[in-house]
FIZAFI-838318 format. One record per residue: z, x, y of N, C-alpha, C in turn; residue in one letter. Coordinates in steps of 0.02 Angstrom, whole numbers, always signed. Each point is the difference from the previous one (the first is absolute). Last residue first. Example, Ala and Ser with C-alpha at 12.3 -4.5 7.8 and 13.67 -1.06 7.14 Angstrom:
<rs>
[[+354 +642 -112] [+3 +42 +59] [+37 -39 +55] 'S']
[[-4 +15 -286] [+0 -45 +59] [+0 +45 +60] 'A']
</rs>
This chain:
<rs>
[[+2819 +1858 +3925] [-34 +50 +42] [+4 -17 +72] 'G']
[[+84 -152 -152] [+43 +60 -1] [-30 +53 +46] 'I']
[[-123 -195 -34] [+59 -15 +41] [+45 +61 +4] 'L']
[[-188 +9 -139] [-21 +1 +71] [+58 -15 +46] 'S']
[[+35 -10 -232] [-8 +69 +22] [-21 +3 +74] 'L']
[[+12 -210 -107] [+68 +29 +10] [-5 +71 +26] 'A']
[[-198 -108 -59] [+26 -30 +62] [+69 +29 +15] 'A']
[[-100 +60 -200] [-33 +33 +56] [+23 -27 +66] 'Q']
[[+78 -101 -200] [+29 +67 +11] [-32 +37 +59] 'P']
[[-93 -217 -54] [+70 -2 +23] [+31 +69 +8] 'Q']
[[-224 -43 -91] [+4 -2 +73] [+72 +4 +25] 'A']
[[-58 -12 -233] [-15 +66 +28] [+7 +2 +76] 'N']
[[+28 -204 -114] [+54 +45 -20] [-12 +70 +29] 'A']
[[-167 -166 +29] [+59 -15 +41] [+57 +49 -15] 'Q']
[[-194 +16 -128] [-16 +19 +69] [+61 -11 +44] 'I']
[[+15 -72 -221] [+0 +73 +4] [-13 +23 +71] 'L']
[[-15 -229 -48] [+70 +21 -1] [+4 +76 +7] 'I']
[[-213 -93 -19] [+29 -19 +64] [+73 +22 +5] 'A']
[[-112 +33 -203] [-27 +45 +51] [+31 -16 +68] 'V']
[[+53 -142 -178] [+32 +65 -9] [-24 +50 +53] 'S']
[[-102 -213 -8] [+70 -6 +23] [+34 +67 -4] 'S']
[[-217 -15 -86] [-2 -6 +73] [+71 -4 +29] 'Q']
[[-21 +0 -233] [-19 +65 +28] [+0 -2 +76] 'Q']
[[+37 -199 -119] [+58 +45 -5] [-15 +68 +30] 'L']
[[-177 -154 -15] [+49 -23 +51] [+61 +46 +0] 'I']
[[-160 +39 -165] [-28 +18 +65] [+48 -20 +56] 'S']
[[+49 -63 -221] [+14 +71 +11] [-26 +23 +68] 'E']
[[-48 -220 -67] [+72 +7 +11] [+18 +73 +15] 'R']
[[-222 -51 -59] [+15 -26 +68] [+74 +9 +16] 'A']
[[-69 +56 -217] [-26 +48 +48] [+14 -22 +72] 'Q']
[[+55 -145 -176] [+46 +56 +2] [-23 +52 +50] 'A']
[[-141 -182 -38] [+61 -23 +34] [+50 +57 +6] 'S']
[[-192 +41 -124] [-17 -4 +71] [+60 -23 +41] 'I']
[[+23 +3 -234] [-6 +68 +26] [-15 +0 +75] 'A']
[[+6 -206 -119] [+68 +29 +6] [-3 +69 +31] 'E']
[[-203 -104 -46] [+35 -37 +53] [+69 +29 +11] 'A']
[[-131 +86 -180] [-24 +20 +66] [+37 -34 +57] 'M']
[[+64 +76 -248] [+3 -64 +34] [-17 +13 +74] 'D']
[[-86 +161 -206] [+44 -10 +57] [-3 -73 +23] 'L']
[[-44 +105 -258] [-31 -17 +64] [+52 -17 +53] 'D']
[[+55 +53 -234] [-19 +57 +40] [-27 -17 +70] 'R']
[[+77 -160 -175] [+50 +53 +3] [-17 +52 +53] 'M']
[[-147 -181 -43] [+63 -28 +25] [+53 +55 +8] 'Q']
[[-205 +57 -99] [-8 -14 +71] [+64 -26 +31] 'S']
[[-9 +32 -232] [+2 +64 +34] [-7 -9 +76] 'N']
[[-22 -190 -136] [+69 +25 -4] [+7 +66 +38] 'A']
[[-216 -93 -20] [+42 -42 +44] [+72 +26 +0] 'A']
[[-152 +103 -147] [-17 +16 +69] [+44 -39 +48] 'V']
[[+19 -52 -225] [+30 +66 +13] [-15 +22 +72] 'T']
[[-96 -202 -78] [+73 -6 +4] [+33 +66 +18] 'N']
[[-235 -5 -35] [+17 -39 +59] [+76 -4 +9] 'E']
[[-83 +104 -195] [-15 +40 +59] [+22 -37 +63] 'V']
[[+15 -115 -204] [+51 +53 +4] [-10 +44 +62] 'A']
[[-160 -166 -48] [+63 -31 +22] [+54 +53 +7] 'S']
[[-203 +71 -89] [-10 -19 +71] [+64 -31 +28] 'E']
[[-8 +49 -230] [+7 +61 +40] [-6 -16 +74] 'I']
[[-40 -173 -151] [+71 +17 +0] [+13 +62 +43] 'S']
[[-223 -66 -35] [+34 -49 +43] [+75 +16 +5] 'S']
[[-130 +129 -147] [-17 +16 +69] [+35 -48 +49] 'S']
[[+20 -40 -232] [+38 +59 +20] [-13 +17 +73] 'V']
[[-126 -172 -92] [+70 -21 +5] [+44 +58 +23] 'S']
[[-222 +45 -46] [+4 -39 +61] [+71 -25 +11] 'R']
[[-48 +114 -200] [-1 +45 +57] [+5 -37 +66] 'L']
[[-15 -125 -200] [+63 +36 +3] [+3 +46 +61] 'Q']
[[-202 -110 -47] [+51 -48 +23] [+68 +33 +7] 'A']
[[-175 +128 -91] [-12 -13 +71] [+52 -48 +28] 'S']
[[+1 +42 -233] [+23 +58 +38] [-8 -9 +75] 'G']
[[-84 -167 -142] [+73 +0 -2] [+28 +59 +39] 'A']
[[-234 -12 -23] [+26 -53 +43] [+75 -2 +2] 'G']
[[-107 +150 -148] [-11 +20 +69] [+28 -51 +49] 'L']
[[+3 -52 -228] [+47 +55 +14] [-6 +23 +73] 'R']
[[-153 -160 -75] [+67 -30 +2] [+52 +54 +16] 'S']
[[-223 +66 -35] [+8 -34 +65] [+69 -31 +7] 'R']
[[-55 +97 -207] [+5 +52 +52] [+10 -31 +68] 'T']
[[-40 -144 -180] [+67 +30 -4] [+10 +53 +53] 'E']
[[-213 -94 -19] [+47 -51 +26] [+72 +27 -1] 'T']
[[-168 +129 -100] [-6 +3 +73] [+48 -50 +33] 'V']
[[-13 +0 -236] [+28 +63 +24] [-1 +4 +77] 'K']
[[-105 -184 -106] [+73 -5 -7] [+34 +63 +27] 'T']
[[-233 -2 -12] [+22 -44 +54] [+76 -7 -2] 'V']
[[-102 +117 -175] [-1 +39 +62] [+24 -41 +59] 'A']
[[-27 -106 -208] [+58 +45 -2] [+4 +41 +65] 'E']
[[-188 -134 -26] [+59 -43 +8] [+65 +42 -1] 'D']
[[-204 +108 -47] [+7 -16 +71] [+61 -44 +13] 'I']
[[-58 +51 -222] [+26 +60 +33] [+11 -14 +75] 'A']
[[-103 -169 -131] [+71 +8 -19] [+31 +59 +36] 'A']
[[-230 -31 +31] [+37 -56 +30] [+74 +5 -15] 'L']
[[-153 +149 -102] [+15 +18 +71] [+41 -54 +33] 'A']
[[-80 -38 -217] [+53 +49 -1] [+21 +20 +71] 'A']
[[-182 -143 -21] [+60 -35 -22] [+60 +47 -3] 'Q']
[[-211 +92 +52] [+24 -42 +55] [+64 -37 -18] 'A']
[[-113 +124 -166] [+31 +45 +49] [+29 -39 +58] 'G']
[[-124 -118 -161] [+64 +22 -29] [+37 +46 +49] 'A']
[[-216 -70 +61] [+45 -57 -1] [+68 +20 -26] 'Q']
[[-140 +187 +126] [-10 -41 -60] [+51 -57 +2] 'S']
[[-7 +151 +178] [-70 +7 -20] [-16 -40 -62] 'A']
[[+206 +44 +138] [-24 -68 -8] [-74 +1 -21] 'V']
[[+234 +175 -14] [-71 -10 +15] [-17 -74 -11] 'S']
[[+218 +208 +16] [-23 -69 -9] [-73 -8 +21] 'S']
[[+156 +197 +7] [-54 -3 -48] [-28 -69 -11] 'G']
[[+178 +39 +156] [-49 +52 +15] [-59 -4 -49] 'E']
[[+214 -132 +32] [-67 -31 -3] [-55 +51 +12] 'I']
[[+256 +14 +14] [-24 -9 -68] [-69 -32 -6] 'G']
[[+144 +76 +195] [+2 -71 -17] [-29 -15 -69] 'L']
[[+3 +222 +92] [+70 -24 +1] [+5 -72 -23] 'D']
[[-217 +93 +25] [+36 +30 -56] [+72 -25 -4] 'S']
[[-136 -65 +180] [-23 -32 -61] [+36 +27 -61] 'A']
[[+136 +12 +226] [-64 +25 -22] [-20 -36 -64] 'S']
[[+208 -25 +130] [-51 -53 -1] [-69 +27 -17] 'V']
[[+269 +70 -75] [-45 +7 +56] [-53 -55 -5] 'G']
[[+258 -19 -102] [-72 +13 -11] [-35 +13 +66] 'E']
[[+236 -44 -14] [-11 +25 -68] [-73 +17 -14] 'T']
[[+168 +6 +227] [-56 -38 -27] [-18 +31 -67] 'T']
[[+232 -4 +172] [-41 +31 -52] [-56 -47 -22] 'T']
[[+199 +56 +206] [-50 -48 -22] [-46 +36 -50] 'V']
[[+259 +30 +135] [-52 +26 -45] [-46 -57 -22] 'E']
[[+190 +84 +203] [-31 -58 -31] [-58 +25 -42] 'V']
[[+225 +154 +59] [-68 -21 +17] [-18 -67 -31] 'P']
[[+234 +134 +91] [-27 -40 -56] [-69 -25 +17] 'T']
[[+151 +130 +148] [-39 +39 -47] [-28 -38 -58] 'G']
[[+126 -74 +202] [+45 +26 -52] [-38 +38 -54] 'D']
[[-95 -119 +192] [+33 +61 +23] [+46 +29 -53] 'T']
[[-237 -143 -38] [+71 -11 +13] [+32 +67 +19] 'S']
[[-230 -33 -76] [+9 -51 +53] [+74 -18 +10] 'V']
[[-194 +159 -135] [+68 +11 +25] [+11 -46 +60] 'Q']
[[-168 -17 -224] [+4 -6 +72] [+73 +8 +23] 'F']
[[-184 +45 -220] [+70 +0 +20] [+4 +3 +76] 'Q']
[[-187 -63 -213] [+12 +13 +70] [+76 -3 +13] 'F']
[[-186 +30 -214] [+70 -13 +16] [+10 +21 +73] 'T']
[[-223 -69 -178] [+30 +31 +59] [+74 -18 +4] 'Q']
[[-241 +9 -174] [+67 -26 +12] [+33 +39 +57] 'A']
[[-263 +4 +14] [+49 +10 -53] [+67 -31 +18] 'G']
[[-138 +2 +192] [-32 +43 -50] [+50 +17 -54] 'D']
[[+29 -122 +213] [-18 -43 -57] [-35 +40 -55] 'L']
[[+74 +91 +214] [+57 -43 -19] [-16 -47 -58] 'V']
[[-66 +254 +125] [-29 -57 -35] [+57 -42 -27] 'S']
[[+13 +160 +220] [+24 -9 -69] [-34 -61 -30] 'R']
[[-20 +80 +233] [-34 +45 -46] [+26 -3 -72] 'E']
[[+75 -155 +170] [+20 +68 +20] [-24 +52 -52] 'N']
[[-49 -211 -99] [+45 -4 +57] [+24 +71 +14] 'F']
[[-219 -133 -146] [+46 +54 +16] [+46 -20 +58] 'E']
[[-210 -69 -180] [+55 -37 +32] [+56 +50 +12] 'T']
[[-201 +64 -116] [-4 +1 +73] [+54 -41 +35] 'N']
[[-28 +23 -246] [-1 +67 +29] [+9 -1 +76] 'T']
[[-11 -203 -128] [+57 +40 -24] [+4 +67 +35] 'A']
[[-185 -138 +44] [+60 -30 +29] [+61 +42 -20] 'V']
[[-204 +59 -97] [+1 +17 +71] [+63 -27 +34] 'D']
[[-42 -59 -223] [+19 +70 +4] [+5 +24 +72] 'N']
[[-81 -217 -40] [+72 +4 -17] [+25 +72 +6] 'L']
[[-229 -35 +25] [+37 -23 +59] [+75 +1 -12] 'Q']
[[-145 +45 -180] [+1 +57 +47] [+39 -18 +63] 'S']
[[-38 -170 -154] [+47 +48 -29] [+7 +61 +46] 'Q']
[[-161 -158 +56] [+67 -24 +15] [+54 +45 -30] 'L']
[[-226 +42 -49] [+13 +15 +70] [+70 -21 +20] 'S']
[[-77 -56 -215] [+14 +72 +5] [+15 +21 +72] 'G']
[[-66 -222 -36] [+64 +12 -32] [+20 +73 +5] 'F']
[[-215 -68 +70] [+52 -18 +49] [+69 +15 -28] 'E']
[[-174 +37 -147] [-9 +44 +57] [+54 -14 +53] 'I']
[[-16 -141 -188] [+34 +63 -15] [-7 +50 +58] 'Q']
[[-115 -208 +4] [+72 -9 +14] [+38 +65 -11] 'A']
[[-226 -5 -58] [+7 -3 +73] [+73 -7 +21] 'A']
[[-49 -8 -228] [-13 +68 +25] [+7 +2 +76] 'A']
[[+14 -208 -107] [+61 +40 -12] [-9 +71 +26] 'R']
[[-185 -141 +10] [+50 -23 +48] [+65 +40 -9] 'E']
[[-170 +37 -154] [-21 +26 +66] [+51 -20 +54] 'A']
[[+25 -82 -220] [+18 +70 +3] [-18 +30 +68] 'D']
[[+49 -261 -1] [-47 +46 -34] [+26 +71 +5] 'S']
[[+143 -242 +0] [-24 +56 +40] [-46 +45 -43] 'R']
[[+121 -193 -84] [-57 -22 +40] [-29 +57 +42] 'T']
[[+200 +9 -143] [-64 +12 -35] [-60 -21 +41] 'S']
[[+240 +91 +104] [-31 -59 -29] [-68 +15 -30] 'T']
[[+142 +159 +120] [+30 -18 -64] [-34 -59 -34] 'S']
[[-46 +93 +223] [-33 +37 -53] [+27 -18 -69] 'A']
[[+95 -100 +196] [-72 -16 -3] [-34 +33 -60] 'Q']
[[+225 +55 +44] [-5 -70 -23] [-73 -20 -7] 'V']
[[+45 +209 +94] [+16 +1 -71] [-5 -71 -29] 'A']
[[-29 +28 +232] [-56 +29 -36] [+11 -1 -76] 'L']
[[+177 -70 +140] [-56 -47 +4] [-60 +25 -40] 'E']
[[+182 +142 +24] [+14 -53 -48] [-56 -52 +0] 'R']
[[-6 +172 +159] [-15 +27 -67] [+12 -53 -53] 'M']
[[+62 -51 +221] [-73 +0 -7] [-20 +26 -69] 'R']
[[+226 +7 +50] [-22 -70 -2] [-75 -5 -9] 'G']
[[+100 +210 +34] [+11 -25 -68] [-23 -72 -7] 'L']
[[-2 +93 +214] [-52 +32 -42] [+6 -25 -72] 'I']
[[+166 -68 +149] [-63 -34 +15] [-57 +29 -42] 'E']
[[+209 +104 -14] [+3 -67 -31] [-64 -38 +12] 'S']
[[+27 +209 +105] [-10 +9 -73] [+0 -68 -35] 'A']
[[+54 +2 +227] [-72 +15 -9] [-16 +7 -74] 'Q']
[[+224 -24 +56] [-35 -63 +10] [-75 +9 -8] 'E']
[[+136 +189 -5] [+9 -39 -62] [-36 -67 +5] 'A']
[[+7 +135 +193] [-43 +30 -51] [+3 -38 -66] 'G']
[[+144 -67 +170] [-69 -15 +20] [-48 +28 -51] 'V']
[[+225 +55 -25] [-12 -70 -19] [-71 -21 +18] 'D']
[[+78 +215 +64] [-9 -4 -72] [-18 -71 -22] 'A']
[[+56 +33 +224] [-64 +32 -14] [-16 -4 -75] 'V']
[[+210 -75 +67] [-52 -47 +21] [-70 +28 -12] 'Q']
[[+187 +137 -40] [-5 -51 -52] [-53 -53 +19] 'L']
[[+47 +169 +158] [-29 +30 -61] [-11 -54 -53] 'L']
[[+115 -62 +195] [-71 +10 +13] [-35 +29 -61] 'S']
[[+232 -19 -6] [-31 -66 -5] [-75 +4 +12] 'D']
[[+124 +194 +33] [-2 -16 -72] [-33 -68 -11] 'A']
[[+42 +70 +221] [-56 +38 -30] [-7 -16 -74] 'E']
[[+181 -96 +113] [-63 -28 +26] [-60 +36 -30] 'N']
[[+215 +82 -52] [-11 -66 -31] [-65 -31 +22] 'A']
[[+70 +203 +100] [-19 +10 -70] [-17 -66 -34] 'N']
[[+87 -8 +217] [-70 +24 +0] [-25 +12 -70] 'Q']
[[+224 -55 +22] [-41 -58 +18] [-73 +19 +2] 'R']
[[+156 +170 -33] [-7 -40 -61] [-41 -64 +14] 'T']
[[+50 +138 +184] [-44 +36 -46] [-11 -41 -63] 'V']
[[+154 -81 +155] [-68 -6 +26] [-51 +36 -44] 'R']
[[+231 +20 -50] [-25 -68 -14] [-71 -9 +25] 'L']
[[+111 +202 +50] [-16 -4 -72] [-28 -69 -18] 'A']
[[+75 +33 +221] [-59 +41 -13] [-22 -4 -73] 'S']
[[+201 -106 +62] [-58 -36 +27] [-64 +39 -13] 'I']
[[+204 +102 -56] [-16 -55 -46] [-61 -38 +23] 'Q']
[[+85 +166 +141] [-28 +31 -59] [-22 -53 -51] 'S']
[[+116 -72 +188] [-68 +21 +19] [-35 +34 -58] 'E']
[[+226 -62 -27] [-43 -59 +3] [-72 +20 +16] 'M']
[[+165 +166 +7] [-13 -19 -69] [-46 -61 -3] 'A']
[[+72 +69 +210] [-46 +50 -27] [-18 -17 -73] 'S']
[[+164 -132 +108] [-67 -13 +26] [-51 +49 -28] 'S']
[[+227 +32 -52] [-25 -59 -33] [-71 -15 +22] 'I']
[[+109 +176 +108] [-11 +17 -70] [-29 -59 -38] 'A']
[[+64 -34 +223] [-60 +42 -3] [-16 +18 -73] 'L']
[[+199 -117 +48] [-59 -43 +5] [-64 +39 -5] 'S']
[[+201 +122 +5] [-3 -41 -61] [-62 -44 +0] 'A']
[[+48 +134 +192] [-20 +41 -57] [-9 -43 -63] 'A']
[[-15 -41 +264] [+28 -39 -56] [-22 +33 -64] 'D']
[[-25 +110 +214] [+4 -70 +22] [+34 -44 -53] 'D']
[[-55 +234 -33] [+64 -12 +34] [+8 -73 +21] 'A']
[[-203 +86 -96] [+52 -13 -50] [+66 -17 +33] 'A']
[[-219 -59 +136] [+24 +61 -31] [+59 -18 -45] 'K']
[[-118 -169 +109] [-48 +52 +16] [+20 +68 -28] 'T']
[[+48 -282 -23] [+22 +65 -25] [-54 +52 +14] 'I']
[[-37 -217 +70] [+72 +3 +12] [+28 +68 -20] 'R']
[[-257 -51 +86] [+42 +9 -58] [+74 +4 +20] 'A']
[[-204 -8 +141] [+9 -65 -32] [+46 +3 -61] 'G']
[[-77 +172 +171] [-21 +3 -70] [+3 -67 -35] 'S']
[[+69 +23 +228] [-68 +27 -2] [-27 +3 -72] 'S']
[[+225 -67 +38] [-46 -50 +26] [-72 +24 -5] 'I']
[[+171 +149 -61] [-4 -55 -48] [-51 -53 +23] 'K']
[[+48 +183 +142] [-34 +25 -61] [-10 -58 -49] 'D']
[[+125 -45 +193] [-71 +8 +17] [-39 +23 -62] 'F']
[[+234 -15 -16] [-31 -66 +2] [-75 +4 +15] 'L']
[[+125 +198 +9] [-3 -24 -69] [-34 -68 -3] 'Q']
[[+43 +89 +211] [-53 +39 -33] [-9 -23 -72] 'N']
[[+177 -93 +123] [-64 -26 +23] [-59 +37 -32] 'M']
[[+219 +76 -41] [-11 -64 -34] [-67 -30 +21] 'R']
[[+67 +196 +108] [-14 +14 -70] [-14 -64 -39] 'E']
[[+68 -16 +224] [-68 +26 -3] [-20 +13 -73] 'Q']
[[+222 -63 +45] [-45 -56 +9] [-73 +21 -5] 'T']
[[+165 +166 -7] [+2 -41 -60] [-48 -59 +4] 'Q']
[[+26 +138 +190] [-33 +37 -54] [-3 -41 -64] 'A']
[[+119 -87 +184] [-72 +1 +15] [-38 +34 -56] 'V']
[[+235 +1 -12] [-27 -67 -13] [-75 -3 +13] 'Q']
[[+116 +197 +54] [-3 -9 -73] [-30 -67 -18] 'K']
[[+40 +44 +226] [-54 +44 -24] [-9 -8 -75] 'S']
[[+181 -110 +101] [-63 -33 +16] [-59 +41 -24] 'S']
[[+215 +91 -21] [-8 -57 -45] [-67 -35 +11] 'L']
[[+62 +174 +146] [-15 +27 -67] [-12 -56 -50] 'A']
[[+68 -60 +218] [-68 +28 +1] [-19 +26 -69] 'S']
[[+218 -76 +33] [-46 -57 +0] [-72 +24 -2] 'A']
[[+175 +158 +24] [-5 -27 -68] [-49 -57 -5] 'P']
[[-48 +173 +197] [+55 -46 -19] [-8 -21 -73] 'S']
[[-79 +224 +142] [-26 -53 -43] [+59 -42 -25] 'Q']
[[-66 +181 +217] [+52 -33 -40] [-32 -55 -41] 'I']
[[-72 +242 +143] [-21 -65 -28] [+55 -27 -45] 'K']
[[-57 +195 +217] [+46 -25 -51] [-22 -69 -24] 'M']
</rs>
């Protein structure tokens, strides 16, 4: 015959409840998260999930902004090369424009002049980012660097080929041709300078956007961490408290179970 006292039943329930709380604390401590399932805090979990989605989107837009800035920097390097080539072409045109130069000297200058025109075409064709030519004709770049779908747009009105710059047919083989080439080159320099200005303005805008995104990521991560992360010191303290309660409940349960059995032995 076995007799279970009310005290024994209560102690058994307390032991089970304490064990359940300890298991929950162990799960939280091992994961470092205050919320390990929806039942822990459904409202906070919903907000945290939305924050995590926002963080992922912000990180993608930050990557887009960095890549976009890299593209514009590649284009600017190519435009700088074109500007240097035009500088040398202008020197040749100035030299050939004066009456002190002989036809033979102008012919020699024309050989280099033609080579420089070819170099401009090479820069226009070979300046690429991710297999896209970025200086071959007028370009419009759209960069998705915001989570609301609004892109940053950078437009260049001219490429840097000899044709785009209006100097494809220029020549310094004669004095008159050199004088005409000089005027055309000055216009070409203005076009390249405008292109570099547009690229530089776009790059500055993208860097500003990237910095803003970085701040938004840091702030959102911090807010989500504050909401979702576990206060480890508090959790360990709670675990120690529950461990003491469990030991006390077990001791009470043992004592409660021993009393009816002692009574039965006396009856027997």
